[in-house]
mmCIF file of the N, C-alpha and C atoms, coordinates in Angstrom:
data_MODEL
# 
_entry.id   MODEL 
# 
loop_
_atom_site.group_PDB 
_atom_site.id 
_atom_site.type_symbol 
_atom_site.label_atom_id 
_atom_site.label_alt_id 
_atom_site.label_comp_id 
_atom_site.label_asym_id 
_atom_site.label_entity_id 
_atom_site.label_seq_id 
_atom_site.pdbx_PDB_ins_code 
_atom_site.Cartn_x 
_atom_site.Cartn_y 
_atom_site.Cartn_z 
_atom_site.occupancy 
_atom_site.B_iso_or_equiv 
_atom_site.pdbx_formal_charge 
_atom_site.auth_seq_id 
_atom_site.auth_comp_id 
_atom_site.auth_asym_id 
_atom_site.auth_atom_id 
_atom_site.pdbx_PDB_model_num 
ATOM 1   N N  . MET A 1 1  ? -3.593  39.565  46.068  1.00 0.00 ? 1  MET A N  1 
ATOM 2   C CA . MET A 1 1  ? -3.549  38.919  47.454  1.00 0.00 ? 1  MET A CA 1 
ATOM 3   C C  . MET A 1 1  ? -2.591  37.638  46.505  1.00 0.00 ? 1  MET A C  1 
ATOM 4   N N  . SER A 1 2  ? -1.452  37.897  46.295  1.00 0.00 ? 2  SER A N  1 
ATOM 5   C CA . SER A 1 2  ? -0.398  37.014  46.027  1.00 0.00 ? 2  SER A CA 1 
ATOM 6   C C  . SER A 1 2  ? -0.691  35.764  47.212  1.00 0.00 ? 2  SER A C  1 
ATOM 7   N N  . ARG A 1 3  ? -0.236  34.846  45.796  1.00 0.00 ? 3  ARG A N  1 
ATOM 8   C CA . ARG A 1 3  ? -0.031  33.655  46.156  1.00 0.00 ? 3  ARG A CA 1 
ATOM 9   C C  . ARG A 1 3  ? 0.827   32.967  46.299  1.00 0.00 ? 3  ARG A C  1 
ATOM 10  N N  . SER A 1 4  ? 1.030   31.867  47.820  1.00 0.00 ? 4  SER A N  1 
ATOM 11  C CA . SER A 1 4  ? 2.371   31.523  48.062  1.00 0.00 ? 4  SER A CA 1 
ATOM 12  C C  . SER A 1 4  ? 3.380   30.379  46.761  1.00 0.00 ? 4  SER A C  1 
ATOM 13  N N  . ALA A 1 5  ? 4.621   30.707  47.208  1.00 0.00 ? 5  ALA A N  1 
ATOM 14  C CA . ALA A 1 5  ? 5.249   29.685  46.581  1.00 0.00 ? 5  ALA A CA 1 
ATOM 15  C C  . ALA A 1 5  ? 4.703   28.421  46.457  1.00 0.00 ? 5  ALA A C  1 
ATOM 16  N N  . ASP A 1 6  ? 4.681   27.895  47.979  1.00 0.00 ? 6  ASP A N  1 
ATOM 17  C CA . ASP A 1 6  ? 4.573   26.886  47.929  1.00 0.00 ? 6  ASP A CA 1 
ATOM 18  C C  . ASP A 1 6  ? 2.810   26.228  47.043  1.00 0.00 ? 6  ASP A C  1 
ATOM 19  N N  . ASP A 1 7  ? 2.065   27.548  47.095  1.00 0.00 ? 7  ASP A N  1 
ATOM 20  C CA . ASP A 1 7  ? 0.485   26.854  45.319  1.00 0.00 ? 7  ASP A CA 1 
ATOM 21  C C  . ASP A 1 7  ? 1.405   26.589  44.672  1.00 0.00 ? 7  ASP A C  1 
ATOM 22  N N  . ARG A 1 8  ? 2.022   27.921  44.562  1.00 0.00 ? 8  ARG A N  1 
ATOM 23  C CA . ARG A 1 8  ? 2.529   27.817  42.808  1.00 0.00 ? 8  ARG A CA 1 
ATOM 24  C C  . ARG A 1 8  ? 3.060   26.397  42.552  1.00 0.00 ? 8  ARG A C  1 
ATOM 25  N N  . LEU A 1 9  ? 3.930   26.495  43.098  1.00 0.00 ? 9  LEU A N  1 
ATOM 26  C CA . LEU A 1 9  ? 4.742   25.318  42.998  1.00 0.00 ? 9  LEU A CA 1 
ATOM 27  C C  . LEU A 1 9  ? 3.925   24.035  42.919  1.00 0.00 ? 9  LEU A C  1 
ATOM 28  N N  . ILE A 1 10 ? 2.819   23.724  44.039  1.00 0.00 ? 10 ILE A N  1 
ATOM 29  C CA . ILE A 1 10 ? 1.713   22.851  43.702  1.00 0.00 ? 10 ILE A CA 1 
ATOM 30  C C  . ILE A 1 10 ? 1.152   22.331  42.472  1.00 0.00 ? 10 ILE A C  1 
ATOM 31  N N  . GLU A 1 11 ? 0.882   24.022  41.993  1.00 0.00 ? 11 GLU A N  1 
ATOM 32  C CA . GLU A 1 11 ? 0.150   23.905  40.576  1.00 0.00 ? 11 GLU A CA 1 
ATOM 33  C C  . GLU A 1 11 ? 0.588   23.603  39.222  1.00 0.00 ? 11 GLU A C  1 
ATOM 34  N N  . LEU A 1 12 ? 1.816   24.043  39.326  1.00 0.00 ? 12 LEU A N  1 
ATOM 35  C CA . LEU A 1 12 ? 2.536   24.212  38.314  1.00 0.00 ? 12 LEU A CA 1 
ATOM 36  C C  . LEU A 1 12 ? 3.139   22.557  38.492  1.00 0.00 ? 12 LEU A C  1 
ATOM 37  N N  . GLU A 1 13 ? 3.205   21.576  39.362  1.00 0.00 ? 13 GLU A N  1 
ATOM 38  C CA . GLU A 1 13 ? 3.518   19.983  39.571  1.00 0.00 ? 13 GLU A CA 1 
ATOM 39  C C  . GLU A 1 13 ? 2.189   19.529  39.158  1.00 0.00 ? 13 GLU A C  1 
ATOM 40  N N  . THR A 1 14 ? 0.908   19.575  39.341  1.00 0.00 ? 14 THR A N  1 
ATOM 41  C CA . THR A 1 14 ? -0.054  19.438  38.825  1.00 0.00 ? 14 THR A CA 1 
ATOM 42  C C  . THR A 1 14 ? -0.621  19.038  38.127  1.00 0.00 ? 14 THR A C  1 
ATOM 43  N N  . ARG A 1 15 ? 0.058   21.105  37.166  1.00 0.00 ? 15 ARG A N  1 
ATOM 44  C CA . ARG A 1 15 ? -0.062  20.939  35.418  1.00 0.00 ? 15 ARG A CA 1 
ATOM 45  C C  . ARG A 1 15 ? 0.849   20.012  34.379  1.00 0.00 ? 15 ARG A C  1 
ATOM 46  N N  . MET A 1 16 ? 2.152   19.568  35.601  1.00 0.00 ? 16 MET A N  1 
ATOM 47  C CA . MET A 1 16 ? 3.100   19.093  34.829  1.00 0.00 ? 16 MET A CA 1 
ATOM 48  C C  . MET A 1 16 ? 2.815   17.636  35.086  1.00 0.00 ? 16 MET A C  1 
ATOM 49  N N  . THR A 1 17 ? 2.087   17.187  35.723  1.00 0.00 ? 17 THR A N  1 
ATOM 50  C CA . THR A 1 17 ? 1.464   15.504  35.992  1.00 0.00 ? 17 THR A CA 1 
ATOM 51  C C  . THR A 1 17 ? 0.485   15.909  34.724  1.00 0.00 ? 17 THR A C  1 
ATOM 52  N N  . TRP A 1 18 ? -0.554  16.270  34.909  1.00 0.00 ? 18 TRP A N  1 
ATOM 53  C CA . TRP A 1 18 ? -1.361  16.055  33.404  1.00 0.00 ? 18 TRP A CA 1 
ATOM 54  C C  . TRP A 1 18 ? -1.014  16.114  32.683  1.00 0.00 ? 18 TRP A C  1 
ATOM 55  N N  . GLN A 1 19 ? 0.049   17.167  32.326  1.00 0.00 ? 19 GLN A N  1 
ATOM 56  C CA . GLN A 1 19 ? 0.642   17.390  30.230  1.00 0.00 ? 19 GLN A CA 1 
ATOM 57  C C  . GLN A 1 19 ? 1.376   15.692  30.259  1.00 0.00 ? 19 GLN A C  1 
ATOM 58  N N  . GLU A 1 20 ? 2.154   15.479  31.364  1.00 0.00 ? 20 GLU A N  1 
ATOM 59  C CA . GLU A 1 20 ? 2.931   13.974  31.215  1.00 0.00 ? 20 GLU A CA 1 
ATOM 60  C C  . GLU A 1 20 ? 2.051   12.604  30.177  1.00 0.00 ? 20 GLU A C  1 
ATOM 61  N N  . ASP A 1 21 ? 0.252   13.095  31.039  1.00 0.00 ? 21 ASP A N  1 
ATOM 62  C CA . ASP A 1 21 ? -0.287  11.986  30.861  1.00 0.00 ? 21 ASP A CA 1 
ATOM 63  C C  . ASP A 1 21 ? -1.277  11.705  29.747  1.00 0.00 ? 21 ASP A C  1 
ATOM 64  N N  . ALA A 1 22 ? -0.993  13.448  29.433  1.00 0.00 ? 22 ALA A N  1 
ATOM 65  C CA . ALA A 1 22 ? -1.180  13.877  27.691  1.00 0.00 ? 22 ALA A CA 1 
ATOM 66  C C  . ALA A 1 22 ? -0.330  13.207  27.075  1.00 0.00 ? 22 ALA A C  1 
ATOM 67  N N  . LEU A 1 23 ? 0.963   13.109  27.201  1.00 0.00 ? 23 LEU A N  1 
ATOM 68  C CA . LEU A 1 23 ? 2.005   13.184  26.300  1.00 0.00 ? 23 LEU A CA 1 
ATOM 69  C C  . LEU A 1 23 ? 1.884   11.445  25.994  1.00 0.00 ? 23 LEU A C  1 
ATOM 70  N N  . ASN A 1 24 ? 1.683   10.663  27.118  1.00 0.00 ? 24 ASN A N  1 
ATOM 71  C CA . ASN A 1 24 ? 1.950   9.370   27.125  1.00 0.00 ? 24 ASN A CA 1 
ATOM 72  C C  . ASN A 1 24 ? 0.638   8.811   26.369  1.00 0.00 ? 24 ASN A C  1 
ATOM 73  N N  . VAL A 1 25 ? -0.568  9.290   26.949  1.00 0.00 ? 25 VAL A N  1 
ATOM 74  C CA . VAL A 1 25 ? -1.889  8.838   25.796  1.00 0.00 ? 25 VAL A CA 1 
ATOM 75  C C  . VAL A 1 25 ? -1.771  9.570   24.340  1.00 0.00 ? 25 VAL A C  1 
ATOM 76  N N  . LEU A 1 26 ? -0.782  10.604  24.337  1.00 0.00 ? 26 LEU A N  1 
ATOM 77  C CA . LEU A 1 26 ? -0.890  10.556  23.033  1.00 0.00 ? 26 LEU A CA 1 
ATOM 78  C C  . LEU A 1 26 ? 0.230   9.743   22.030  1.00 0.00 ? 26 LEU A C  1 
ATOM 79  N N  . GLY A 1 27 ? 1.777   9.518   22.861  1.00 0.00 ? 27 GLY A N  1 
ATOM 80  C CA . GLY A 1 27 ? 2.318   8.287   22.561  1.00 0.00 ? 27 GLY A CA 1 
ATOM 81  C C  . GLY A 1 27 ? 1.974   7.247   21.586  1.00 0.00 ? 27 GLY A C  1 
ATOM 82  N N  . ALA A 1 28 ? 0.741   6.976   22.944  1.00 0.00 ? 28 ALA A N  1 
ATOM 83  C CA . ALA A 1 28 ? 0.131   5.537   22.717  1.00 0.00 ? 28 ALA A CA 1 
ATOM 84  C C  . ALA A 1 28 ? -0.600  5.473   21.321  1.00 0.00 ? 28 ALA A C  1 
ATOM 85  N N  . GLU A 1 29 ? -1.612  6.527   21.603  1.00 0.00 ? 29 GLU A N  1 
ATOM 86  C CA . GLU A 1 29 ? -2.446  6.454   20.127  1.00 0.00 ? 29 GLU A CA 1 
ATOM 87  C C  . GLU A 1 29 ? -1.375  6.415   18.572  1.00 0.00 ? 29 GLU A C  1 
ATOM 88  N N  . ILE A 1 30 ? -0.499  7.518   18.906  1.00 0.00 ? 30 ILE A N  1 
ATOM 89  C CA . ILE A 1 30 ? 0.656   7.515   17.729  1.00 0.00 ? 30 ILE A CA 1 
ATOM 90  C C  . ILE A 1 30 ? 1.511   6.327   17.336  1.00 0.00 ? 30 ILE A C  1 
ATOM 91  N N  . GLN A 1 31 ? 1.353   5.592   18.470  1.00 0.00 ? 31 GLN A N  1 
ATOM 92  C CA . GLN A 1 31 ? 2.315   4.029   17.857  1.00 0.00 ? 31 GLN A CA 1 
ATOM 93  C C  . GLN A 1 31 ? 0.885   3.268   17.436  1.00 0.00 ? 31 GLN A C  1 
ATOM 94  N N  . ARG A 1 32 ? -0.336  3.234   17.814  1.00 0.00 ? 32 ARG A N  1 
ATOM 95  C CA . ARG A 1 32 ? -1.247  2.265   17.185  1.00 0.00 ? 32 ARG A CA 1 
ATOM 96  C C  . ARG A 1 32 ? -1.924  2.761   16.246  1.00 0.00 ? 32 ARG A C  1 
ATOM 97  N N  . GLN A 1 33 ? -1.699  3.900   16.052  1.00 0.00 ? 33 GLN A N  1 
ATOM 98  C CA . GLN A 1 33 ? -1.508  4.748   13.990  1.00 0.00 ? 33 GLN A CA 1 
ATOM 99  C C  . GLN A 1 33 ? -0.678  4.211   13.286  1.00 0.00 ? 33 GLN A C  1 
ATOM 100 N N  . GLN A 1 34 ? 0.469   4.048   13.451  1.00 0.00 ? 34 GLN A N  1 
ATOM 101 C CA . GLN A 1 34 ? 1.488   3.825   13.040  1.00 0.00 ? 34 GLN A CA 1 
ATOM 102 C C  . GLN A 1 34 ? 1.274   2.384   12.897  1.00 0.00 ? 34 GLN A C  1 
ATOM 103 N N  . ARG A 1 35 ? 1.328   1.540   14.187  1.00 0.00 ? 35 ARG A N  1 
ATOM 104 C CA . ARG A 1 35 ? 1.164   0.265   13.586  1.00 0.00 ? 35 ARG A CA 1 
ATOM 105 C C  . ARG A 1 35 ? -0.131  -0.333  12.146  1.00 0.00 ? 35 ARG A C  1 
ATOM 106 N N  . LEU A 1 36 ? -1.240  0.632   12.208  1.00 0.00 ? 36 LEU A N  1 
ATOM 107 C CA . LEU A 1 36 ? -2.538  1.056   11.477  1.00 0.00 ? 36 LEU A CA 1 
ATOM 108 C C  . LEU A 1 36 ? -1.524  0.978   10.187  1.00 0.00 ? 36 LEU A C  1 
ATOM 109 N N  . ILE A 1 37 ? -1.139  1.912   10.014  1.00 0.00 ? 37 ILE A N  1 
ATOM 110 C CA . ILE A 1 37 ? -0.702  2.490   9.060   1.00 0.00 ? 37 ILE A CA 1 
ATOM 111 C C  . ILE A 1 37 ? 0.114   1.341   7.870   1.00 0.00 ? 37 ILE A C  1 
ATOM 112 N N  . GLU A 1 38 ? 1.318   0.719   9.228   1.00 0.00 ? 38 GLU A N  1 
ATOM 113 C CA . GLU A 1 38 ? 1.970   -0.023  8.682   1.00 0.00 ? 38 GLU A CA 1 
ATOM 114 C C  . GLU A 1 38 ? 1.462   -1.679  7.804   1.00 0.00 ? 38 GLU A C  1 
ATOM 115 N N  . GLN A 1 39 ? -0.019  -1.465  8.698   1.00 0.00 ? 39 GLN A N  1 
ATOM 116 C CA . GLN A 1 39 ? -0.758  -2.568  7.872   1.00 0.00 ? 39 GLN A CA 1 
ATOM 117 C C  . GLN A 1 39 ? -1.874  -2.650  6.976   1.00 0.00 ? 39 GLN A C  1 
ATOM 118 N N  . LEU A 1 40 ? -1.850  -1.675  6.600   1.00 0.00 ? 40 LEU A N  1 
ATOM 119 C CA . LEU A 1 40 ? -2.741  -0.864  5.670   1.00 0.00 ? 40 LEU A CA 1 
ATOM 120 C C  . LEU A 1 40 ? -1.404  -0.872  4.360   1.00 0.00 ? 40 LEU A C  1 
ATOM 121 N N  . GLU A 1 41 ? -0.624  -0.330  4.190   1.00 0.00 ? 41 GLU A N  1 
ATOM 122 C CA . GLU A 1 41 ? 0.217   -0.314  3.859   1.00 0.00 ? 41 GLU A CA 1 
ATOM 123 C C  . GLU A 1 41 ? 0.725   -1.987  3.191   1.00 0.00 ? 41 GLU A C  1 
ATOM 124 N N  . GLN A 1 42 ? 0.972   -3.017  4.162   1.00 0.00 ? 42 GLN A N  1 
ATOM 125 C CA . GLN A 1 42 ? 0.716   -4.600  3.676   1.00 0.00 ? 42 GLN A CA 1 
ATOM 126 C C  . GLN A 1 42 ? -0.217  -4.441  2.479   1.00 0.00 ? 42 GLN A C  1 
ATOM 127 N N  . ARG A 1 43 ? -1.568  -4.925  2.856   1.00 0.00 ? 43 ARG A N  1 
ATOM 128 C CA . ARG A 1 43 ? -2.381  -4.907  2.273   1.00 0.00 ? 43 ARG A CA 1 
ATOM 129 C C  . ARG A 1 43 ? -2.997  -3.663  0.910   1.00 0.00 ? 43 ARG A C  1 
ATOM 130 N N  . LEU A 1 44 ? -2.221  -2.796  0.965   1.00 0.00 ? 44 LEU A N  1 
ATOM 131 C CA . LEU A 1 44 ? -2.627  -2.160  -0.883  1.00 0.00 ? 44 LEU A CA 1 
ATOM 132 C C  . LEU A 1 44 ? -1.426  -2.901  -1.184  1.00 0.00 ? 44 LEU A C  1 
ATOM 133 N N  . LYS A 1 45 ? 0.075   -3.287  -0.641  1.00 0.00 ? 45 LYS A N  1 
ATOM 134 C CA . LYS A 1 45 ? 1.071   -3.908  -1.634  1.00 0.00 ? 45 LYS A CA 1 
ATOM 135 C C  . LYS A 1 45 ? 0.145   -4.725  -2.144  1.00 0.00 ? 45 LYS A C  1 
ATOM 136 N N  . ALA A 1 46 ? -0.387  -5.656  -1.375  1.00 0.00 ? 46 ALA A N  1 
ATOM 137 C CA . ALA A 1 46 ? -0.276  -7.255  -1.924  1.00 0.00 ? 46 ALA A CA 1 
ATOM 138 C C  . ALA A 1 46 ? -1.570  -6.601  -3.200  1.00 0.00 ? 46 ALA A C  1 
ATOM 139 N N  . LEU A 1 47 ? -2.701  -6.218  -2.932  1.00 0.00 ? 47 LEU A N  1 
ATOM 140 C CA . LEU A 1 47 ? -3.756  -5.579  -3.970  1.00 0.00 ? 47 LEU A CA 1 
ATOM 141 C C  . LEU A 1 47 ? -3.430  -5.239  -5.072  1.00 0.00 ? 47 LEU A C  1 
ATOM 142 N N  . GLY A 1 48 ? -1.616  -4.224  -4.905  1.00 0.00 ? 48 GLY A N  1 
ATOM 143 C CA . GLY A 1 48 ? -1.558  -3.754  -6.174  1.00 0.00 ? 48 GLY A CA 1 
ATOM 144 C C  . GLY A 1 48 ? -0.664  -4.826  -6.839  1.00 0.00 ? 48 GLY A C  1 
ATOM 145 N N  . ASP A 1 49 ? -0.130  -5.825  -6.053  1.00 0.00 ? 49 ASP A N  1 
ATOM 146 C CA . ASP A 1 49 ? 0.156   -6.912  -6.527  1.00 0.00 ? 49 ASP A CA 1 
ATOM 147 C C  . ASP A 1 49 ? -0.462  -8.275  -7.059  1.00 0.00 ? 49 ASP A C  1 
ATOM 148 N N  . ARG A 1 50 ? -2.252  -7.924  -6.880  1.00 0.00 ? 50 ARG A N  1 
ATOM 149 C CA . ARG A 1 50 ? -2.638  -8.683  -7.199  1.00 0.00 ? 50 ARG A CA 1 
ATOM 150 C C  . ARG A 1 50 ? -3.004  -8.136  -8.686  1.00 0.00 ? 50 ARG A C  1 
ATOM 151 N N  . LEU A 1 51 ? -3.592  -6.514  -8.851  1.00 0.00 ? 51 LEU A N  1 
ATOM 152 C CA . LEU A 1 51 ? -4.010  -5.785  -9.725  1.00 0.00 ? 51 LEU A CA 1 
ATOM 153 C C  . LEU A 1 51 ? -2.681  -6.412  -10.750 1.00 0.00 ? 51 LEU A C  1 
ATOM 154 N N  . THR A 1 52 ? -1.493  -6.247  -10.368 1.00 0.00 ? 52 THR A N  1 
ATOM 155 C CA . THR A 1 52 ? -0.653  -6.716  -11.706 1.00 0.00 ? 52 THR A CA 1 
ATOM 156 C C  . THR A 1 52 ? -1.065  -7.855  -12.209 1.00 0.00 ? 52 THR A C  1 
ATOM 157 N N  . ALA A 1 53 ? -1.004  -8.640  -11.002 1.00 0.00 ? 53 ALA A N  1 
ATOM 158 C CA . ALA A 1 53 ? -1.058  -10.487 -11.918 1.00 0.00 ? 53 ALA A CA 1 
ATOM 159 C C  . ALA A 1 53 ? -2.096  -10.738 -12.891 1.00 0.00 ? 53 ALA A C  1 
ATOM 160 N N  . ALA A 1 54 ? -3.259  -9.777  -12.313 1.00 0.00 ? 54 ALA A N  1 
ATOM 161 C CA . ALA A 1 54 ? -4.540  -9.757  -13.171 1.00 0.00 ? 54 ALA A CA 1 
ATOM 162 C C  . ALA A 1 54 ? -4.557  -9.517  -14.340 1.00 0.00 ? 54 ALA A C  1 
ATOM 163 N N  . ASP A 1 55 ? -3.125  -7.969  -14.461 1.00 0.00 ? 55 ASP A N  1 
ATOM 164 C CA . ASP A 1 55 ? -3.507  -7.452  -15.569 1.00 0.00 ? 55 ASP A CA 1 
ATOM 165 C C  . ASP A 1 55 ? -2.753  -8.068  -16.602 1.00 0.00 ? 55 ASP A C  1 
ATOM 166 N N  . GLU A 1 56 ? -1.690  -9.202  -16.502 1.00 0.00 ? 56 GLU A N  1 
ATOM 167 C CA . GLU A 1 56 ? -0.879  -9.446  -17.272 1.00 0.00 ? 56 GLU A CA 1 
ATOM 168 C C  . GLU A 1 56 ? -1.678  -11.000 -18.640 1.00 0.00 ? 56 GLU A C  1 
ATOM 169 N N  . PRO A 1 57 ? -1.791  -10.754 -20.008 1.00 0.00 ? 57 PRO A N  1 
ATOM 170 C CA . PRO A 1 57 ? -2.464  -11.366 -20.991 1.00 0.00 ? 57 PRO A CA 1 
ATOM 171 C C  . PRO A 1 57 ? -2.400  -12.714 -20.427 1.00 0.00 ? 57 PRO A C  1 
ATOM 172 N N  . VAL A 1 58 ? -3.714  -13.197 -20.576 1.00 0.00 ? 58 VAL A N  1 
ATOM 173 C CA . VAL A 1 58 ? -3.563  -14.567 -20.532 1.00 0.00 ? 58 VAL A CA 1 
ATOM 174 C C  . VAL A 1 58 ? -3.324  -15.908 -22.023 1.00 0.00 ? 58 VAL A C  1 
ATOM 175 N N  . PHE A 1 59 ? -3.921  -14.940 -23.277 1.00 0.00 ? 59 PHE A N  1 
ATOM 176 C CA . PHE A 1 59 ? -2.856  -15.321 -24.137 1.00 0.00 ? 59 PHE A CA 1 
ATOM 177 C C  . PHE A 1 59 ? -1.096  -15.679 -24.291 1.00 0.00 ? 59 PHE A C  1 
ATOM 178 N N  . ARG A 1 60 ? -0.651  -16.345 -24.055 1.00 0.00 ? 60 ARG A N  1 
ATOM 179 C CA . ARG A 1 60 ? 0.832   -16.451 -24.536 1.00 0.00 ? 60 ARG A CA 1 
ATOM 180 C C  . ARG A 1 60 ? 1.293   -17.211 -26.051 1.00 0.00 ? 60 ARG A C  1 
ATOM 181 N N  . GLY A 1 61 ? 0.917   -16.787 -26.990 1.00 0.00 ? 61 GLY A N  1 
ATOM 182 C CA . GLY A 1 61 ? 1.069   -17.147 -28.322 1.00 0.00 ? 61 GLY A CA 1 
ATOM 183 C C  . GLY A 1 61 ? 1.663   -15.961 -29.222 1.00 0.00 ? 61 GLY A C  1 
ATOM 184 N N  . THR A 1 62 ? 2.208   -16.500 -30.064 1.00 0.00 ? 62 THR A N  1 
ATOM 185 C CA . THR A 1 62 ? 3.375   -15.051 -30.992 1.00 0.00 ? 62 THR A CA 1 
ATOM 186 C C  . THR A 1 62 ? 1.493   -14.424 -31.504 1.00 0.00 ? 62 THR A C  1 
ATOM 187 N N  . ALA A 1 63 ? 2.064   -13.249 -32.499 1.00 0.00 ? 63 ALA A N  1 
ATOM 188 C CA . ALA A 1 63 ? 1.281   -11.801 -32.513 1.00 0.00 ? 63 ALA A CA 1 
ATOM 189 C C  . ALA A 1 63 ? 0.335   -13.103 -33.545 1.00 0.00 ? 63 ALA A C  1 
ATOM 190 N N  . ARG A 1 64 ? 1.297   -13.665 -34.445 1.00 0.00 ? 64 ARG A N  1 
ATOM 191 C CA . ARG A 1 64 ? 0.840   -14.657 -36.291 1.00 0.00 ? 64 ARG A CA 1 
ATOM 192 C C  . ARG A 1 64 ? -0.654  -15.440 -35.374 1.00 0.00 ? 64 ARG A C  1 
ATOM 193 N N  . ASP A 1 65 ? -0.574  -15.647 -34.218 1.00 0.00 ? 65 ASP A N  1 
ATOM 194 C CA . ASP A 1 65 ? -1.997  -16.907 -33.595 1.00 0.00 ? 65 ASP A CA 1 
ATOM 195 C C  . ASP A 1 65 ? -2.977  -15.583 -33.207 1.00 0.00 ? 65 ASP A C  1 
ATOM 196 N N  . GLU A 1 66 ? -3.155  -14.116 -33.360 1.00 0.00 ? 66 GLU A N  1 
ATOM 197 C CA . GLU A 1 66 ? -3.713  -14.080 -32.762 1.00 0.00 ? 66 GLU A CA 1 
ATOM 198 C C  . GLU A 1 66 ? -5.069  -13.143 -34.543 1.00 0.00 ? 66 GLU A C  1 
ATOM 199 N N  . ILE A 1 67 ? -4.013  -13.040 -34.999 1.00 0.00 ? 67 ILE A N  1 
ATOM 200 C CA . ILE A 1 67 ? -4.895  -13.277 -36.453 1.00 0.00 ? 67 ILE A CA 1 
ATOM 201 C C  . ILE A 1 67 ? -6.416  -13.599 -36.731 1.00 0.00 ? 67 ILE A C  1 
ATOM 202 N N  . PRO A 1 68 ? -7.422  -13.190 -36.590 1.00 0.00 ? 68 PRO A N  1 
ATOM 203 C CA . PRO A 1 68 ? -8.865  -13.792 -36.485 1.00 0.00 ? 68 PRO A CA 1 
ATOM 204 C C  . PRO A 1 68 ? -8.986  -15.095 -37.843 1.00 0.00 ? 68 PRO A C  1 
ATOM 205 N N  . PRO A 1 69 ? -9.411  -16.075 -38.237 1.00 0.00 ? 69 PRO A N  1 
ATOM 206 C CA . PRO A 1 69 ? -9.870  -16.869 -38.590 1.00 0.00 ? 69 PRO A CA 1 
ATOM 207 C C  . PRO A 1 69 ? -10.202 -16.917 -39.572 1.00 0.00 ? 69 PRO A C  1 
ATOM 208 N N  . HIS A 1 70 ? -11.108 -15.374 -40.374 1.00 0.00 ? 70 HIS A N  1 
ATOM 209 C CA . HIS A 1 70 ? -10.922 -15.260 -41.668 1.00 0.00 ? 70 HIS A CA 1 
ATOM 210 C C  . HIS A 1 70 ? -10.508 -14.572 -42.347 1.00 0.00 ? 70 HIS A C  1 
ATOM 211 N N  . TRP A 1 71 ? -9.550  -14.315 -41.635 1.00 0.00 ? 71 TRP A N  1 
ATOM 212 C CA . TRP A 1 71 ? -7.933  -13.789 -42.539 1.00 0.00 ? 71 TRP A CA 1 
ATOM 213 C C  . TRP A 1 71 ? -7.943  -14.391 -43.788 1.00 0.00 ? 71 TRP A C  1 
# 
């Protein structure tokens, strides 16, 4: 038994509606994840900057000032 053209058209329109909804949901999720990635990148950069600042030497004298007192 073959289906009528109207039945096939209704089925295709229904599928298309579900697919459009799925694309909208996926698009919103991609946007949310992109915002999260950007926030994490900013935090990572801030932490990297803090590590770089922490690696700077505290002693700012000359090499002669670093000689131990018993020499």
